[in-house]
Predicted model as a PDB file, atoms N, CA, C, CB and O in Angstrom, pLDDT in the B-factor column:
MODEL        1                                                                  
ATOM      1  N   MET A   1      90.261 148.067  84.243  1.00 78.00           N  
ATOM      2  CA  MET A   1      90.282 146.928  85.154  1.00 78.00           C  
ATOM      3  C   MET A   1      91.239 145.840  84.672  1.00 78.00           C  
ATOM      4  CB  MET A   1      88.878 146.356  85.311  1.00 78.00           C  
ATOM      5  O   MET A   1      91.812 145.117  85.487  1.00 78.00           O  
ATOM      6  N   THR A   2      91.416 145.716  83.361  1.00 90.00           N  
ATOM      7  CA  THR A   2      92.289 144.659  82.841  1.00 90.00           C  
ATOM      8  C   THR A   2      93.717 144.820  83.354  1.00 90.00           C  
ATOM      9  CB  THR A   2      92.280 144.664  81.308  1.00 90.00           C  
ATOM     10  O   THR A   2      94.337 143.850  83.788  1.00 90.00           O  
ATOM     11  N   ILE A   3      94.233 146.037  83.305  1.00 94.00           N  
ATOM     12  CA  ILE A   3      95.602 146.269  83.762  1.00 94.00           C  
ATOM     13  C   ILE A   3      95.707 146.010  85.264  1.00 94.00           C  
ATOM     14  CB  ILE A   3      96.051 147.711  83.430  1.00 94.00           C  
ATOM     15  O   ILE A   3      96.704 145.457  85.728  1.00 94.00           O  
ATOM     16  N   LYS A   4      94.704 146.399  86.014  1.00 96.00           N  
ATOM     17  CA  LYS A   4      94.709 146.161  87.459  1.00 96.00           C  
ATOM     18  C   LYS A   4      94.672 144.663  87.755  1.00 96.00           C  
ATOM     19  CB  LYS A   4      93.512 146.867  88.129  1.00 96.00           C  
ATOM     20  O   LYS A   4      95.388 144.182  88.634  1.00 96.00           O  
ATOM     21  N   ALA A   5      93.837 143.927  87.020  1.00 96.00           N  
ATOM     22  CA  ALA A   5      93.752 142.476  87.221  1.00 96.00           C  
ATOM     23  C   ALA A   5      95.095 141.813  86.918  1.00 96.00           C  
ATOM     24  CB  ALA A   5      92.643 141.869  86.331  1.00 96.00           C  
ATOM     25  O   ALA A   5      95.531 140.929  87.656  1.00 96.00           O  
ATOM     26  N   LEU A   6      95.742 142.231  85.847  1.00 96.00           N  
ATOM     27  CA  LEU A   6      97.051 141.672  85.503  1.00 96.00           C  
ATOM     28  C   LEU A   6      98.093 142.038  86.563  1.00 96.00           C  
ATOM     29  CB  LEU A   6      97.503 142.175  84.116  1.00 96.00           C  
ATOM     30  O   LEU A   6      98.955 141.221  86.890  1.00 96.00           O  
ATOM     31  N   ALA A   7      98.020 143.243  87.095  1.00 97.00           N  
ATOM     32  CA  ALA A   7      98.956 143.658  88.143  1.00 97.00           C  
ATOM     33  C   ALA A   7      98.765 142.813  89.408  1.00 97.00           C  
ATOM     34  CB  ALA A   7      98.769 145.156  88.468  1.00 97.00           C  
ATOM     35  O   ALA A   7      99.736 142.461  90.077  1.00 97.00           O  
ATOM     36  N   ILE A   8      97.523 142.496  89.726  1.00 96.00           N  
ATOM     37  CA  ILE A   8      97.239 141.652  90.897  1.00 96.00           C  
ATOM     38  C   ILE A   8      97.834 140.260  90.701  1.00 96.00           C  
ATOM     39  CB  ILE A   8      95.708 141.552  91.145  1.00 96.00           C  
ATOM     40  O   ILE A   8      98.439 139.703  91.618  1.00 96.00           O  
ATOM     41  N   LEU A   9      97.659 139.699  89.504  1.00 95.00           N  
ATOM     42  CA  LEU A   9      98.207 138.366  89.235  1.00 95.00           C  
ATOM     43  C   LEU A   9      99.730 138.385  89.229  1.00 95.00           C  
ATOM     44  CB  LEU A   9      97.687 137.835  87.894  1.00 95.00           C  
ATOM     45  O   LEU A   9     100.368 137.455  89.721  1.00 95.00           O  
ATOM     46  N   GLU A  10     100.311 139.441  88.675  1.00 96.00           N  
ATOM     47  CA  GLU A  10     101.765 139.547  88.662  1.00 96.00           C  
ATOM     48  C   GLU A  10     102.315 139.633  90.090  1.00 96.00           C  
ATOM     49  CB  GLU A  10     102.204 140.774  87.844  1.00 96.00           C  
ATOM     50  O   GLU A  10     103.313 138.990  90.416  1.00 96.00           O  
ATOM     51  N   ALA A  11     101.662 140.425  90.930  1.00 95.00           N  
ATOM     52  CA  ALA A  11     102.085 140.521  92.335  1.00 95.00           C  
ATOM     53  C   ALA A  11     101.979 139.162  93.020  1.00 95.00           C  
ATOM     54  CB  ALA A  11     101.231 141.566  93.091  1.00 95.00           C  
ATOM     55  O   ALA A  11     102.834 138.801  93.829  1.00 95.00           O  
ATOM     56  N   ALA A  12     100.933 138.414  92.697  1.00 93.00           N  
ATOM     57  CA  ALA A  12     100.769 137.081  93.280  1.00 93.00           C  
ATOM     58  C   ALA A  12     101.914 136.167  92.869  1.00 93.00           C  
ATOM     59  CB  ALA A  12      99.426 136.468  92.857  1.00 93.00           C  
ATOM     60  O   ALA A  12     102.409 135.386  93.682  1.00 93.00           O  
ATOM     61  N   VAL A  13     102.338 136.258  91.617  1.00 93.00           N  
ATOM     62  CA  VAL A  13     103.471 135.445  91.161  1.00 93.00           C  
ATOM     63  C   VAL A  13     104.716 135.800  91.965  1.00 93.00           C  
ATOM     64  CB  VAL A  13     103.729 135.653  89.642  1.00 93.00           C  
ATOM     65  O   VAL A  13     105.425 134.915  92.444  1.00 93.00           O  
ATOM     66  N   LEU A  14     104.977 137.081  92.110  1.00 92.00           N  
ATOM     67  CA  LEU A  14     106.189 137.524  92.788  1.00 92.00           C  
ATOM     68  C   LEU A  14     106.179 137.217  94.284  1.00 92.00           C  
ATOM     69  CB  LEU A  14     106.377 139.001  92.578  1.00 92.00           C  
ATOM     70  O   LEU A  14     107.231 136.971  94.873  1.00 92.00           O  
ATOM     71  N   GLU A  15     105.003 137.231  94.899  1.00 91.00           N  
ATOM     72  CA  GLU A  15     104.897 137.038  96.347  1.00 91.00           C  
ATOM     73  C   GLU A  15     104.597 135.594  96.753  1.00 91.00           C  
ATOM     74  CB  GLU A  15     103.827 137.936  96.894  1.00 91.00           C  
ATOM     75  O   GLU A  15     104.616 135.268  97.940  1.00 91.00           O  
ATOM     76  N   SER A  16     104.324 134.736  95.780  1.00 87.00           N  
ATOM     77  CA  SER A  16     103.863 133.380  96.099  1.00 87.00           C  
ATOM     78  C   SER A  16     104.885 132.555  96.867  1.00 87.00           C  
ATOM     79  CB  SER A  16     103.502 132.660  94.835  1.00 87.00           C  
ATOM     80  O   SER A  16     104.512 131.606  97.557  1.00 87.00           O  
ATOM     81  N   LYS A  17     106.142 132.889  96.766  1.00 85.00           N  
ATOM     82  CA  LYS A  17     107.174 132.136  97.477  1.00 85.00           C  
ATOM     83  C   LYS A  17     107.206 132.502  98.971  1.00 85.00           C  
ATOM     84  CB  LYS A  17     108.550 132.396  96.841  1.00 85.00           C  
ATOM     85  O   LYS A  17     107.646 131.706  99.800  1.00 85.00           O  
ATOM     86  N   GLN A  18     106.735 133.713  99.302  1.00 85.00           N  
ATOM     87  CA  GLN A  18     106.795 134.169 100.681  1.00 85.00           C  
ATOM     88  C   GLN A  18     105.496 133.980 101.461  1.00 85.00           C  
ATOM     89  CB  GLN A  18     107.172 135.602 100.705  1.00 85.00           C  
ATOM     90  O   GLN A  18     105.526 133.854 102.685  1.00 85.00           O  
ATOM     91  N   ARG A  19     104.348 133.957 100.761  1.00 84.00           N  
ATOM     92  CA  ARG A  19     103.069 133.896 101.480  1.00 84.00           C  
ATOM     93  C   ARG A  19     102.005 133.237 100.623  1.00 84.00           C  
ATOM     94  CB  ARG A  19     102.611 135.300 101.898  1.00 84.00           C  
ATOM     95  O   ARG A  19     102.187 133.029  99.424  1.00 84.00           O  
ATOM     96  N   ASN A  20     100.894 132.916 101.259  1.00 84.00           N  
ATOM     97  CA  ASN A  20      99.746 132.362 100.551  1.00 84.00           C  
ATOM     98  C   ASN A  20      99.105 133.480  99.729  1.00 84.00           C  
ATOM     99  CB  ASN A  20      98.714 131.728 101.547  1.00 84.00           C  
ATOM    100  O   ASN A  20      98.690 134.496 100.286  1.00 84.00           O  
ATOM    101  N   VAL A  21      99.022 133.304  98.436  1.00 89.00           N  
ATOM    102  CA  VAL A  21      98.488 134.352  97.562  1.00 89.00           C  
ATOM    103  C   VAL A  21      97.082 134.027  97.075  1.00 89.00           C  
ATOM    104  CB  VAL A  21      99.408 134.557  96.369  1.00 89.00           C  
ATOM    105  O   VAL A  21      96.565 134.713  96.193  1.00 89.00           O  
ATOM    106  N   GLU A  22      96.459 133.003  97.628  1.00 89.00           N  
ATOM    107  CA  GLU A  22      95.078 132.697  97.285  1.00 89.00           C  
ATOM    108  C   GLU A  22      94.185 133.644  98.084  1.00 89.00           C  
ATOM    109  CB  GLU A  22      94.730 131.190  97.579  1.00 89.00           C  
ATOM    110  O   GLU A  22      93.751 133.323  99.190  1.00 89.00           O  
ATOM    111  N   THR A  23      93.919 134.809  97.507  1.00 91.00           N  
ATOM    112  CA  THR A  23      93.170 135.870  98.176  1.00 91.00           C  
ATOM    113  C   THR A  23      91.923 136.212  97.362  1.00 91.00           C  
ATOM    114  CB  THR A  23      94.056 137.128  98.374  1.00 91.00           C  
ATOM    115  O   THR A  23      91.819 135.841  96.193  1.00 91.00           O  
ATOM    116  N   PRO A  24      90.989 136.913  97.975  1.00 95.00           N  
ATOM    117  CA  PRO A  24      89.806 137.348  97.223  1.00 95.00           C  
ATOM    118  C   PRO A  24      90.168 138.225  96.009  1.00 95.00           C  
ATOM    119  CB  PRO A  24      88.862 138.116  98.149  1.00 95.00           C  
ATOM    120  O   PRO A  24      89.513 138.149  94.970  1.00 95.00           O  
ATOM    121  N   GLU A  25      91.199 139.046  96.148  1.00 97.00           N  
ATOM    122  CA  GLU A  25      91.609 139.907  95.040  1.00 97.00           C  
ATOM    123  C   GLU A  25      92.100 139.087  93.849  1.00 97.00           C  
ATOM    124  CB  GLU A  25      92.702 140.872  95.496  1.00 97.00           C  
ATOM    125  O   GLU A  25      91.771 139.388  92.702  1.00 97.00           O  
ATOM    126  N   VAL A  26      92.885 138.057  94.128  1.00 95.00           N  
ATOM    127  CA  VAL A  26      93.392 137.199  93.051  1.00 95.00           C  
ATOM    128  C   VAL A  26      92.234 136.443  92.404  1.00 95.00           C  
ATOM    129  CB  VAL A  26      94.456 136.203  93.591  1.00 95.00           C  
ATOM    130  O   VAL A  26      92.172 136.346  91.178  1.00 95.00           O  
ATOM    131  N   ARG A  27      91.324 135.910  93.205  1.00 95.00           N  
ATOM    132  CA  ARG A  27      90.169 135.203  92.632  1.00 95.00           C  
ATOM    133  C   ARG A  27      89.313 136.139  91.777  1.00 95.00           C  
ATOM    134  CB  ARG A  27      89.311 134.585  93.751  1.00 95.00           C  
ATOM    135  O   ARG A  27      88.841 135.746  90.710  1.00 95.00           O  
ATOM    136  N   GLU A  28      89.113 137.366  92.237  1.00 97.00           N  
ATOM    137  CA  GLU A  28      88.331 138.342  91.479  1.00 97.00           C  
ATOM    138  C   GLU A  28      89.018 138.689  90.156  1.00 97.00           C  
ATOM    139  CB  GLU A  28      88.116 139.616  92.311  1.00 97.00           C  
ATOM    140  O   GLU A  28      88.355 138.801  89.125  1.00 97.00           O  
ATOM    141  N   ALA A  29      90.329 138.856  90.183  1.00 97.00           N  
ATOM    142  CA  ALA A  29      91.074 139.145  88.954  1.00 97.00           C  
ATOM    143  C   ALA A  29      90.952 137.983  87.960  1.00 97.00           C  
ATOM    144  CB  ALA A  29      92.563 139.418  89.278  1.00 97.00           C  
ATOM    145  O   ALA A  29      90.758 138.203  86.764  1.00 97.00           O  
ATOM    146  N   LEU A  30      91.065 136.754  88.459  1.00 96.00           N  
ATOM    147  CA  LEU A  30      90.926 135.588  87.583  1.00 96.00           C  
ATOM    148  C   LEU A  30      89.512 135.500  87.005  1.00 96.00           C  
ATOM    149  CB  LEU A  30      91.263 134.298  88.350  1.00 96.00           C  
ATOM    150  O   LEU A  30      89.343 135.201  85.823  1.00 96.00           O  
ATOM    151  N   ASP A  31      88.497 135.760  87.836  1.00 97.00           N  
ATOM    152  CA  ASP A  31      87.110 135.746  87.358  1.00 97.00           C  
ATOM    153  C   ASP A  31      86.904 136.788  86.259  1.00 97.00           C  
ATOM    154  CB  ASP A  31      86.134 136.005  88.524  1.00 97.00           C  
ATOM    155  O   ASP A  31      86.233 136.523  85.262  1.00 97.00           O  
ATOM    156  N   PHE A  32      87.482 137.968  86.448  1.00 97.00           N  
ATOM    157  CA  PHE A  32      87.336 139.040  85.474  1.00 97.00           C  
ATOM    158  C   PHE A  32      87.992 138.679  84.137  1.00 97.00           C  
ATOM    159  CB  PHE A  32      87.937 140.330  86.023  1.00 97.00           C  
ATOM    160  O   PHE A  32      87.421 138.922  83.074  1.00 97.00           O  
ATOM    161  N   LEU A  33      89.179 138.106  84.200  1.00 96.00           N  
ATOM    162  CA  LEU A  33      89.941 137.820  82.977  1.00 96.00           C  
ATOM    163  C   LEU A  33      89.499 136.551  82.250  1.00 96.00           C  
ATOM    164  CB  LEU A  33      91.395 137.706  83.312  1.00 96.00           C  
ATOM    165  O   LEU A  33      89.663 136.448  81.034  1.00 96.00           O  
ATOM    166  N   GLU A  34      88.954 135.605  82.967  1.00 96.00           N  
ATOM    167  CA  GLU A  34      88.681 134.276  82.398  1.00 96.00           C  
ATOM    168  C   GLU A  34      87.921 134.284  81.074  1.00 96.00           C  
ATOM    169  CB  GLU A  34      87.909 133.476  83.381  1.00 96.00           C  
ATOM    170  O   GLU A  34      88.316 133.549  80.169  1.00 96.00           O  
ATOM    171  N   PRO A  35      86.855 135.067  80.905  1.00 96.00           N  
ATOM    172  CA  PRO A  35      86.131 135.009  79.626  1.00 96.00           C  
ATOM    173  C   PRO A  35      86.942 135.506  78.421  1.00 96.00           C  
ATOM    174  CB  PRO A  35      84.870 135.820  79.734  1.00 96.00           C  
ATOM    175  O   PRO A  35      86.563 135.257  77.277  1.00 96.00           O  
ATOM    176  N   HIS A  36      88.041 136.198  78.673  1.00 93.00           N  
ATOM    177  CA  HIS A  36      88.793 136.831  77.595  1.00 93.00           C  
ATOM    178  C   HIS A  36      90.107 136.132  77.263  1.00 93.00           C  
ATOM    179  CB  HIS A  36      89.071 138.249  77.954  1.00 93.00           C  
ATOM    180  O   HIS A  36      90.771 136.504  76.295  1.00 93.00           O  
ATOM    181  N   ILE A  37      90.485 135.153  78.025  1.00 94.00           N  
ATOM    182  CA  ILE A  37      91.807 134.531  77.889  1.00 94.00           C  
ATOM    183  C   ILE A  37      91.724 133.280  77.022  1.00 94.00           C  
ATOM    184  CB  ILE A  37      92.387 134.180  79.273  1.00 94.00           C  
ATOM    185  O   ILE A  37      90.869 132.418  77.224  1.00 94.00           O  
ATOM    186  N   ARG A  38      92.624 133.204  76.062  1.00 93.00           N  
ATOM    187  CA  ARG A  38      92.781 132.027  75.211  1.00 93.00           C  
ATOM    188  C   ARG A  38      94.248 131.646  75.185  1.00 93.00           C  
ATOM    189  CB  ARG A  38      92.248 132.289  73.770  1.00 93.00           C  
ATOM    190  O   ARG A  38      95.075 132.552  75.079  1.00 93.00           O  
ATOM    191  N   PRO A  39      94.627 130.428  75.269  1.00 94.00           N  
ATOM    192  CA  PRO A  39      93.790 129.246  75.391  1.00 94.00           C  
ATOM    193  C   PRO A  39      93.063 129.212  76.740  1.00 94.00           C  
ATOM    194  CB  PRO A  39      94.635 127.988  75.215  1.00 94.00           C  
ATOM    195  O   PRO A  39      93.519 129.771  77.738  1.00 94.00           O  
ATOM    196  N   THR A  40      91.936 128.546  76.724  1.00 93.00           N  
ATOM    197  CA  THR A  40      91.036 128.562  77.869  1.00 93.00           C  
ATOM    198  C   THR A  40      91.608 127.864  79.102  1.00 93.00           C  
ATOM    199  CB  THR A  40      89.737 127.921  77.491  1.00 93.00           C  
ATOM    200  O   THR A  40      91.101 128.080  80.202  1.00 93.00           O  
ATOM    201  N   TRP A  41      92.630 127.045  78.961  1.00 94.00           N  
ATOM    202  CA  TRP A  41      93.174 126.302  80.098  1.00 94.00           C  
ATOM    203  C   TRP A  41      94.072 127.154  80.998  1.00 94.00           C  
ATOM    204  CB  TRP A  41      93.951 125.110  79.598  1.00 94.00           C  
ATOM    205  O   TRP A  41      94.409 126.718  82.099  1.00 94.00           O  
ATOM    206  N   LEU A  42      94.468 128.351  80.567  1.00 94.00           N  
ATOM    207  CA  LEU A  42      95.419 129.144  81.345  1.00 94.00           C  
ATOM    208  C   LEU A  42      94.873 129.561  82.720  1.00 94.00           C  
ATOM    209  CB  LEU A  42      95.808 130.378  80.560  1.00 94.00           C  
ATOM    210  O   LEU A  42      95.563 129.418  83.729  1.00 94.00           O  
ATOM    211  N   ILE A  43      93.649 130.071  82.759  1.00 95.00           N  
ATOM    212  CA  ILE A  43      93.080 130.515  84.030  1.00 95.00           C  
ATOM    213  C   ILE A  43      92.835 129.327  84.961  1.00 95.00           C  
ATOM    214  CB  ILE A  43      91.768 131.282  83.792  1.00 95.00           C  
ATOM    215  O   ILE A  43      93.196 129.404  86.136  1.00 95.00           O  
ATOM    216  N   PRO A  44      92.230 128.219  84.479  1.00 93.00           N  
ATOM    217  CA  PRO A  44      92.095 127.060  85.378  1.00 93.00           C  
ATOM    218  C   PRO A  44      93.438 126.539  85.893  1.00 93.00           C  
ATOM    219  CB  PRO A  44      91.366 125.939  84.662  1.00 93.00           C  
ATOM    220  O   PRO A  44      93.524 126.087  87.035  1.00 93.00           O  
ATOM    221  N   GLN A  45      94.480 126.594  85.074  1.00 92.00           N  
ATOM    222  CA  GLN A  45      95.813 126.163  85.520  1.00 92.00           C  
ATOM    223  C   GLN A  45      96.319 127.064  86.644  1.00 92.00           C  
ATOM    224  CB  GLN A  45      96.813 126.171  84.338  1.00 92.00           C  
ATOM    225  O   GLN A  45      96.852 126.585  87.644  1.00 92.00           O  
ATOM    226  N   TYR A  46      96.146 128.372  86.467  1.00 92.00           N  
ATOM    227  CA  TYR A  46      96.566 129.328  87.492  1.00 92.00           C  
ATOM    228  C   TYR A  46      95.800 129.066  88.788  1.00 92.00           C  
ATOM    229  CB  TYR A  46      96.341 130.787  87.011  1.00 92.00           C  
ATOM    230  O   TYR A  46      96.390 129.021  89.868  1.00 92.00           O  
ATOM    231  N   ARG A  47      94.465 128.893  88.672  1.00 91.00           N  
ATOM    232  CA  ARG A  47      93.635 128.623  89.866  1.00 91.00           C  
ATOM    233  C   ARG A  47      94.066 127.337  90.567  1.00 91.00           C  
ATOM    234  CB  ARG A  47      92.147 128.527  89.476  1.00 91.00           C  
ATOM    235  O   ARG A  47      94.226 127.306  91.787  1.00 91.00           O  
ATOM    236  N   HIS A  48      94.249 126.284  89.787  1.00 89.00           N  
ATOM    237  CA  HIS A  48      94.630 124.979  90.347  1.00 89.00           C  
ATOM    238  C   HIS A  48      95.957 125.079  91.106  1.00 89.00           C  
ATOM    239  CB  HIS A  48      94.739 123.918  89.223  1.00 89.00           C  
ATOM    240  O   HIS A  48      96.136 124.443  92.145  1.00 89.00           O  
ATOM    241  N   THR A  49      96.865 125.869  90.587  1.00 87.00           N  
ATOM    242  CA  THR A  49      98.166 126.023  91.233  1.00 87.00           C  
ATOM    243  C   THR A  49      98.043 126.721  92.578  1.00 87.00           C  
ATOM    244  CB  THR A  49      99.114 126.800  90.333  1.00 87.00           C  
ATOM    245  O   THR A  49      98.843 126.473  93.480  1.00 87.00           O  
ATOM    246  N   LEU A  50      97.047 127.593  92.723  1.00 84.00           N  
ATOM    247  CA  LEU A  50      96.841 128.282  94.002  1.00 84.00           C  
ATOM    248  C   LEU A  50      96.282 127.355  95.073  1.00 84.00           C  
ATOM    249  CB  LEU A  50      95.905 129.463  93.813  1.00 84.00           C  
ATOM    250  O   LEU A  50      96.519 127.568  96.262  1.00 84.00           O  
ATOM    251  N   ASP A  51      95.549 126.337  94.664  1.00 79.00           N  
ATOM    252  CA  ASP A  51      94.872 125.448  95.605  1.00 79.00           C  
ATOM    253  C   ASP A  51      95.836 124.463  96.252  1.00 79.00           C  
ATOM    254  CB  ASP A  51      93.762 124.693  94.900  1.00 79.00           C  
ATOM    255  O   ASP A  51      96.670 123.854  95.582  1.00 79.00           O  
ATOM    256  N   GLY A  52      95.709 124.319  97.551  1.00 63.00           N  
ATOM    257  CA  GLY A  52      96.332 123.222  98.258  1.00 63.00           C  
ATOM    258  C   GLY A  52      97.827 123.249  98.426  1.00 63.00           C  
ATOM    259  O   GLY A  52      98.424 122.192  98.634  1.00 63.00           O  
ATOM    260  N   HIS A  53      98.464 124.390  98.349  1.00 60.00           N  
ATOM    261  CA  HIS A  53      99.898 124.425  98.595  1.00 60.00           C  
ATOM    262  C   HIS A  53     100.143 124.773 100.051  1.00 60.00           C  
ATOM    263  CB  HIS A  53     100.600 125.438  97.661  1.00 60.00           C  
ATOM    264  O   HIS A  53      99.562 125.714 100.591  1.00 60.00           O  
ATOM    265  N   GLY A  54     101.001 124.009 100.664  1.00 59.00           N  
ATOM    266  CA  GLY A  54     101.271 124.164 102.088  1.00 59.00           C  
ATOM    267  C   GLY A  54     102.235 125.289 102.390  1.00 59.00           C  
ATOM    268  O   GLY A  54     102.489 126.168 101.566  1.00 59.00           O  
ATOM    269  N   ASP A  55     102.753 125.234 103.580  1.00 65.00           N  
ATOM    270  CA  ASP A  55     103.644 126.281 104.054  1.00 65.00           C  
ATOM    271  C   ASP A  55     105.120 125.928 103.897  1.00 65.00           C  
ATOM    272  CB  ASP A  55     103.351 126.577 105.492  1.00 65.00           C  
ATOM    273  O   ASP A  55     105.986 126.727 104.253  1.00 65.00           O  
ATOM    274  N   ARG A  56     105.405 124.787 103.387  1.00 68.00           N  
ATOM    275  CA  ARG A  56     106.803 124.395 103.213  1.00 68.00           C  
ATOM    276  C   ARG A  56     107.415 125.160 102.040  1.00 68.00           C  
ATOM    277  CB  ARG A  56     106.919 122.866 102.985  1.00 68.00           C  
ATOM    278  O   ARG A  56     106.754 125.414 101.033  1.00 68.00           O  
ATOM    279  N   GLY A  57     108.666 125.514 102.188  1.00 65.00           N  
ATOM    280  CA  GLY A  57     109.362 126.292 101.167  1.00 65.00           C  
ATOM    281  C   GLY A  57     109.360 125.639  99.802  1.00 65.00           C  
ATOM    282  O   GLY A  57     109.145 126.311  98.793  1.00 65.00           O  
ATOM    283  N   TYR A  58     109.597 124.336  99.755  1.00 65.00           N  
ATOM    284  CA  TYR A  58     109.648 123.664  98.458  1.00 65.00           C  
ATOM    285  C   TYR A  58     108.284 123.629  97.788  1.00 65.00           C  
ATOM    286  CB  TYR A  58     110.179 122.252  98.619  1.00 65.00           C  
ATOM    287  O   TYR A  58     108.207 123.632  96.559  1.00 65.00           O  
ATOM    288  N   GLU A  59     107.198 123.596  98.572  1.00 76.00           N  
ATOM    289  CA  GLU A  59     105.856 123.628  97.982  1.00 76.00           C  
ATOM    290  C   GLU A  59     105.582 125.000  97.374  1.00 76.00           C  
ATOM    291  CB  GLU A  59     104.783 123.286  99.044  1.00 76.00           C  
ATOM    292  O   GLU A  59     105.024 125.100  96.281  1.00 76.00           O  
ATOM    293  N   ARG A  60     105.966 126.033  98.069  1.00 78.00           N  
ATOM    294  CA  ARG A  60     105.765 127.388  97.544  1.00 78.00           C  
ATOM    295  C   ARG A  60     106.671 127.647  96.350  1.00 78.00           C  
ATOM    296  CB  ARG A  60     106.024 128.436  98.636  1.00 78.00           C  
ATOM    297  O   ARG A  60     106.286 128.359  95.423  1.00 78.00           O  
ATOM    298  N   GLU A  61     107.863 127.079  96.364  1.00 80.00           N  
ATOM    299  CA  GLU A  61     108.780 127.228  95.229  1.00 80.00           C  
ATOM    300  C   GLU A  61     108.158 126.617  93.976  1.00 80.00           C  
ATOM    301  CB  GLU A  61     110.148 126.561  95.534  1.00 80.00           C  
ATOM    302  O   GLU A  61     108.195 127.220  92.903  1.00 80.00           O  
ATOM    303  N   GLY A  62     107.589 125.426  94.113  1.00 81.00           N  
ATOM    304  CA  GLY A  62     106.927 124.785  92.980  1.00 81.00           C  
ATOM    305  C   GLY A  62     105.734 125.588  92.503  1.00 81.00           C  
ATOM    306  O   GLY A  62     105.504 125.718  91.301  1.00 81.00           O  
ATOM    307  N   GLN A  63     104.977 126.125  93.444  1.00 85.00           N  
ATOM    308  CA  GLN A  63     103.828 126.956  93.090  1.00 85.00           C  
ATOM    309  C   GLN A  63     104.294 128.179  92.298  1.00 85.00           C  
ATOM    310  CB  GLN A  63     103.055 127.393  94.362  1.00 85.00           C  
ATOM    311  O   GLN A  63     103.703 128.517  91.272  1.00 85.00           O  
ATOM    312  N   GLN A  64     105.337 128.833  92.765  1.00 87.00           N  
ATOM    313  CA  GLN A  64     105.816 130.024  92.078  1.00 87.00           C  
ATOM    314  C   GLN A  64     106.292 129.692  90.664  1.00 87.00           C  
ATOM    315  CB  GLN A  64     106.946 130.675  92.874  1.00 87.00           C  
ATOM    316  O   GLN A  64     106.074 130.477  89.740  1.00 87.00           O  
ATOM    317  N   GLN A  65     106.931 128.551  90.487  1.00 88.00           N  
ATOM    318  CA  GLN A  65     107.411 128.172  89.160  1.00 88.00           C  
ATOM    319  C   GLN A  65     106.259 128.000  88.179  1.00 88.00           C  
ATOM    320  CB  GLN A  65     108.223 126.885  89.240  1.00 88.00           C  
ATOM    321  O   GLN A  65     106.352 128.444  87.034  1.00 88.00           O  
ATOM    322  N   VAL A  66     105.185 127.367  88.606  1.00 88.00           N  
ATOM    323  CA  VAL A  66     104.034 127.168  87.725  1.00 88.00           C  
ATOM    324  C   VAL A  66     103.345 128.503  87.437  1.00 88.00           C  
ATOM    325  CB  VAL A  66     103.034 126.173  88.354  1.00 88.00           C  
ATOM    326  O   VAL A  66     102.994 128.788  86.292  1.00 88.00           O  
ATOM    327  N   LEU A  67     103.154 129.319  88.474  1.00 91.00           N  
ATOM    328  CA  LEU A  67     102.531 130.625  88.260  1.00 91.00           C  
ATOM    329  C   LEU A  67     103.388 131.474  87.328  1.00 91.00           C  
ATOM    330  CB  LEU A  67     102.318 131.353  89.602  1.00 91.00           C  
ATOM    331  O   LEU A  67     102.867 132.185  86.468  1.00 91.00           O  
ATOM    332  N   HIS A  68     104.691 131.394  87.502  1.00 89.00           N  
ATOM    333  CA  HIS A  68     105.613 132.177  86.674  1.00 89.00           C  
ATOM    334  C   HIS A  68     105.541 131.764  85.203  1.00 89.00           C  
ATOM    335  CB  HIS A  68     107.047 132.021  87.188  1.00 89.00           C  
ATOM    336  O   HIS A  68     105.707 132.612  84.326  1.00 89.00           O  
ATOM    337  N   THR A  69     105.303 130.519  84.921  1.00 91.00           N  
ATOM    338  CA  THR A  69     105.212 130.084  83.519  1.00 91.00           C  
ATOM    339  C   THR A  69     103.820 130.297  82.942  1.00 91.00           C  
ATOM    340  CB  THR A  69     105.594 128.615  83.399  1.00 91.00           C  
ATOM    341  O   THR A  69     103.675 130.436  81.727  1.00 91.00           O  
ATOM    342  N   THR A  70     102.795 130.324  83.784  1.00 92.00           N  
ATOM    343  CA  THR A  70     101.413 130.528  83.318  1.00 92.00           C  
ATOM    344  C   THR A  70     101.111 132.007  83.078  1.00 92.00           C  
ATOM    345  CB  THR A  70     100.418 129.955  84.338  1.00 92.00           C  
ATOM    346  O   THR A  70     100.395 132.342  82.134  1.00 92.00           O  
ATOM    347  N   PHE A  71     101.637 132.881  83.902  1.00 92.00           N  
ATOM    348  CA  PHE A  71     101.308 134.307  83.836  1.00 92.00           C  
ATOM    349  C   PHE A  71     101.608 134.950  82.483  1.00 92.00           C  
ATOM    350  CB  PHE A  71     102.057 135.040  84.903  1.00 92.00           C  
ATOM    351  O   PHE A  71     100.763 135.700  81.994  1.00 92.00           O  
ATOM    352  N   PRO A  72     102.757 134.705  81.847  1.00 93.00           N  
ATOM    353  CA  PRO A  72     103.002 135.333  80.542  1.00 93.00           C  
ATOM    354  C   PRO A  72     101.953 134.964  79.484  1.00 93.00           C  
ATOM    355  CB  PRO A  72     104.377 134.939  80.042  1.00 93.00           C  
ATOM    356  O   PRO A  72     101.615 135.790  78.637  1.00 93.00           O  
ATOM    357  N   GLY A  73     101.446 133.751  79.528  1.00 93.00           N  
ATOM    358  CA  GLY A  73     100.392 133.354  78.601  1.00 93.00           C  
ATOM    359  C   GLY A  73      99.119 134.149  78.810  1.00 93.00           C  
ATOM    360  O   GLY A  73      98.427 134.506  77.856  1.00 93.00           O  
ATOM    361  N   ILE A  74      98.816 134.424  80.082  1.00 94.00           N  
ATOM    362  CA  ILE A  74      97.647 135.243  80.393  1.00 94.00           C  
ATOM    363  C   ILE A  74      97.863 136.665  79.872  1.00 94.00           C  
ATOM    364  CB  ILE A  74      97.373 135.256  81.923  1.00 94.00           C  
ATOM    365  O   ILE A  74      96.958 137.252  79.279  1.00 94.00           O  
ATOM    366  N   CYS A  75      99.044 137.212  80.089  1.00 92.00           N  
ATOM    367  CA  CYS A  75      99.344 138.578  79.612  1.00 92.00           C  
ATOM    368  C   CYS A  75      99.268 138.662  78.094  1.00 92.00           C  
ATOM    369  CB  CYS A  75     100.741 139.023  80.085  1.00 92.00           C  
ATOM    370  O   CYS A  75      98.703 139.613  77.555  1.00 92.00           O  
ATOM    371  N   ASP A  76      99.823 137.688  77.409  1.00 92.00           N  
ATOM    372  CA  ASP A  76      99.857 137.702  75.945  1.00 92.00           C  
ATOM    373  C   ASP A  76      98.451 137.546  75.353  1.00 92.00           C  
ATOM    374  CB  ASP A  76     100.774 136.583  75.426  1.00 92.00           C  
ATOM    375  O   ASP A  76      98.191 138.000  74.238  1.00 92.00           O  
ATOM    376  N   SER A  77      97.567 136.918  76.084  1.00 86.00           N  
ATOM    377  CA  SER A  77      96.224 136.682  75.577  1.00 86.00           C  
ATOM    378  C   SER A  77      95.416 137.953  75.653  1.00 86.00           C  
ATOM    379  CB  SER A  77      95.533 135.563  76.354  1.00 86.00           C  
ATOM    380  O   SER A  77      94.246 137.965  75.270  1.00 86.00           O  
TER     381      SER A  77                                                      
ENDMDL                                                                          
END                                                                             
């Protein structure tokens, strides 16, 4: 399940510029990984970035940048 959860998050990073990636699958992957990830702020940062981003291109661009910088920390943990 760990590899699948990471694959779901990676897909969300790659697709976040084109569509809303706040999906049940992404939330489930974050829930699964959260107890195992250190530093503990990585998962809340990823979740926070998913919340409240609109449909404007620049908003999604900013979201993708944050997800792109947070995801490697999750993988390394």
